Structures are given as structure tokens and as C-alpha cells.
N, C-alpha and C positions, 0 to 999 in steps of 0.2 A: 341335452343336445350333443355334448361331446361323447357321452357314453354310447348313444345311438350311432354316431359317426364312426367311433372306434369299432363297434361290433360290425357295422357295414363294411369297413375296410378289411376287417379280419375275415369276414365271409368270403370276400373276393380273394384275399390272400390264400385261404384254405382251398378254394376252388382251383386257382391256378397252381398251387403247390401240389395238390394231389393229382391234377391232370398231367403235370410234367415231371413229377417225382423229385421236386426241388425243395419241398418244405415251404412254409409261408414266411420265413424270416426275410426273404429277399424283398418283401413288401412291408412287413411289419416294422422292421428296424427303421427304415427311412421315414415311415409314417409317424412312428412314435417320437422320433427325435426332431423332425422338421415341422410337423403339424401340431403335436401336443407338447413339445419342448420337454420331453422326458430325458432324464440323464441316460447317457449311453450305456452305463452298466445295467440299469434296470431294463433298458430296451433290449439288450442282448439276452438277458435272462428271460424276458418275456418271449423273445424269439425262439429260444430253446424249448420253452413250454409249447409254443405254437407248432414247432416241428414235431414234437411228440404227439400233439393233438392231431396234426395233419395225418401223421402215420397211423395213429389209432383209429381216426375217423374213417379212413379209406381202406385200411388193411383187410377188414372183414369182407368188404365188397370185392376187392381185388382177388382175395383168396378164393372166394366162392365162385368167381368167374374164371378161375385158373389163369389169371394174368401174372400173378406173382410167382416167380420161380424160386422157391425156398432153398433148393440145393445150391443154386448159383449165388444167392444172397449170403448164405452161411459161409461158402467158400471164399467169396470176395471180401467179406468182413475181416477175414484173417489178414489180408493185405492192407486194408484200411486202418485197422487198429495198430499194426506194426508201423505203418507210415506215420500215424499220429504220434506215437511214442518217439520215433526218430525226429519228427518235426519239433516236438517239445524240447528235445536235447539240442537241436540246431538253432533254436530261436535266437539265442543271445549272440550268435556268430554270423548271422545272415543279414544283409542289407535288404530290409523289407521294401524300401522304395523301389529298388531295381526289380524285385520280384513282382511287384504290382504292375510295373510297366511291361515286363516280359510276358507275364501270363494274361494281362489284359490284351496284349497283341495276339497271343496264342488263341484266346477265346474268340476274338474277332475273326481271325483266320478260320477257326473251326466253324464259326457261324456261316461264313461265306461258302465253305466246302459243303456244309449240310444243306444250304440253300440250293446248291446245284443237284443234290440228290432228290429226285422227284418221288421216290418210293423206297421202301426198305430193301436193302441188299442183304438177303438172308444167306446164311452159310449153306453151301451145297454139300459139304462133307463134315461129319462130326470129328472134332479133334479127339485124339486117342484118350486124353484125360476126360473129356466129356462122355465118351462112350463107356469108359470104365466106371465113372461116378454117376452115370445116368442123368446128365444135366439137361438134356433136351426135353422138350415138352410140347404142349399144344394149347391153343386158346381159340375162343370164338371171335371171329371178325365182326365188324359192324353189321354185316349181312346175315350173321348167324352161322356162317360156315366154319367148320372145325379146321383150324390151320395148324399143322405140325411144323416144328422148327428144330434145327440143330444148333450147336454151339461151337464156334470156331475160336482159335487162338487163346485158349484158356490161360497159358502162362503169361501172354502179353496182357490179358485182362487183369491178372493178379499184380503185375508190375505197375499197370496204370492205376490200380486201386491203392497200391503202396504210395505212388506219387500223389494221389488225391488226398490221402491221409496226411502226408507231409505238408501239402499246401494248405489244408484246412487248419493245421496247427500253427503254421508260420504266418498266415495272412488273416486268421480269425474269420474265415468265410466257411459257409457250408460246402461240403464236397459233393452235394447232389448233382451239380452240373457236370463235374468230372466223371461221376459214376455213370450217368446216362450216356455221356460221350464215349466212355470206354466200352460199355455194353453195346452201344449202337454201332460204333465204328470198328472197334477191334474184334469183338466177339460176335458181331453180326446178328444180334438179337433183334426181333421186331421192336419197333418204337414203343408200342403199348406195353410189351413185356419189360423193356428197359425202364420205362417210367414207373410201372407198378413195383418192380423189384427194388428200384432205387428208393421209392417211397417207404418200403419196409425197412431198408437198411439205414436210412437217415434217422428213423425213429430209435433204433437201437443205439446208434452213435450219440444222438442228442440226449438220451436218457443218462448216459454216463457223465456227460458234461453238466447237465442240469443239477446233478447231485452236488457238485462243487459250488455252484452258484447258490444253491439252497443253503448249504452250510455257511456261506459267507453272508447270507441275509440279503442277497440282491434280488430275489424273487418277491415282488410286491403283489399281494393278492388283488389289490384294487386295479392293477394294470394287467396282470397275467390272467385274471378271472374272465373279464370281458373278451380278451383276445382269444383265450382257449375256447370260449363258448362260440364265438363267431367262426373260428377256425374249424371246429368240429362240424358245424352245419355246412360250411363251404366245402370241406374235404369230402363229405358225403355226397354233395351235389356234383363235385368234380369226378368222383368215382363213378357215379351213375352216368354222367355225360360221356366219359371216356369210352364206354361200351358202344355208344352210338356214333361217336365222331370218327371220321376217316383218319387213318394214320397220317395222311399227307397234311391235313389241317393241323394236327397236333405237332408235327414236325415244324411247320411254319411258325406256330406260336412259340415253340422252343427256340427257334432261330432268333425271333424278335427279342426274347428274354436274354439270350446269349449276347446280342449286340448291346443291350442296355447295361448288362453287368460288365461287359468288357470296357465300355466307355467309362463307367464308374471307376473301375480299377485303374485305368490309364490316368484319369484325372486325379485320383488319390495318389498315384505314384508321382505325378508332376508336382502336386502340392507338397509332397514330402511328408 
């Protein structure tokens, strides 16, 4: 019974994770700790496996449909990795409680701003770095129309990814939310492209972290196995659904998740 429930939750987590580019950990960790009473170390390790599974399960579909922008992903990973290294070095000197409160408020504010945006605000002019590196691209909308897009504010996007990497290391949270926010708000990428590209990036980041948990013995096959199975199925379904769902609906779902995560961060900061 518990196994079926765990797989069902994992399918939902994979669906939402691939649809929004956030990974399934945002649902998997609370479910494992609160419903199944799993130790937080094993839950986080299973979450990393779920993120890799989400990314792997959806990557092929997103690449085939030209939603993932590989050039943007590789460039922005430089900022994320550098930020993660900085955050690791800063961890012992920073008050995490204050950070949770600060960035919980920031995420809530970002959610309200995104709620006011009724549709994608795409870049009208290619940034010089984008033109040089060929970062622009095109994708098929839900109506089958081929839509070309440009990339704005590439340096600002790199700075935002650096900050996302720092926060991920300091707070122990996935940086998928910050990646989507940076690509959507700063670089003016279409929402579907932002989600698909973030989905690819979080898989790369999680793979590096999962190795450390594996060496420490925190990845338990009896937990990670059913989670990964459900996540792969859910992420494939999410990738298929994204093609047909309007960007406006995906944006609303993302805003809802932003609000939930921001409230969780604020409560965690208040509890210390």
C-alpha cells in the first residue's frame, strides 16, 4: 500500500517538476519526511535521485521539440557552479535563518509580479553576447506555430545564476526556481523554454551532488528506487503535456508553486 502511494506521489512530483523545470524534490522531500517518516538525510538523497530522474525522463522530449536551449544552459551552468562553490565557502559565516526570511519574501514578491504578467514578455533585441554566441532559437507553440525568440540581458542572467548557486548551497534548496525566474524575467525567454532549459540544468547540478550522498551511503535503494520509477513516468507525462498546455497556464501553476515555497521558507526562517 505504502509502495503504491509513494509511486503515485512520485508520478505527480515528476509531472509537476518537468512541467515547471523545478525537479521533483519540492514534493518528494516533504512527502517522504511527513507521510512516510523517512530520515531527512535519506529524503534529500532520494530527492537528488528524483531530480536526475526528472531531468532524464523529460530531456529527450524537450530536446526533440526544440524547447531546451542547450547553448543557454551550458553558459548559465558556469554561473551556477561558481555560485555553488562560493556558497559552500560562505556557509559557516552566514545566518541561514535571516536568509530564509529574506528570500522567502523575495520569492513571494516575485510570485506577485509574475501573476501580473499575463503572457511572455519576449526580448525584442538580441543582446550582443547572445548574437555572438547564437543563443537565440525557436520552438513550436501549443498551436504548432514555429516561434522565434531572442535572448536579452545575458550578463544579468549569469549574475542571477551565480546568486542561484549561492542560495542553493547556503539554504540546501534546489535552484530550479531561481533559474526559471532569471531566464523568464531577466533574459526574457519564453516560459516553456525557461522551464525546459532549467529542467536540463538541474539534472547536471544534481548529478554532482548525488555522488557525495552515494559515497556517504545515504541513497537507500528501497526509497530511491520507487521514487525514481514514479518520477520518470511523471516527467515523461509532464513533458508531453507541456507541448499542448498554454504558456499562460504554466505560468499560473509556477506562481502557485512559488507562493507555497516562499511560505515554507518564511516559516522555516521564523522557526529558526
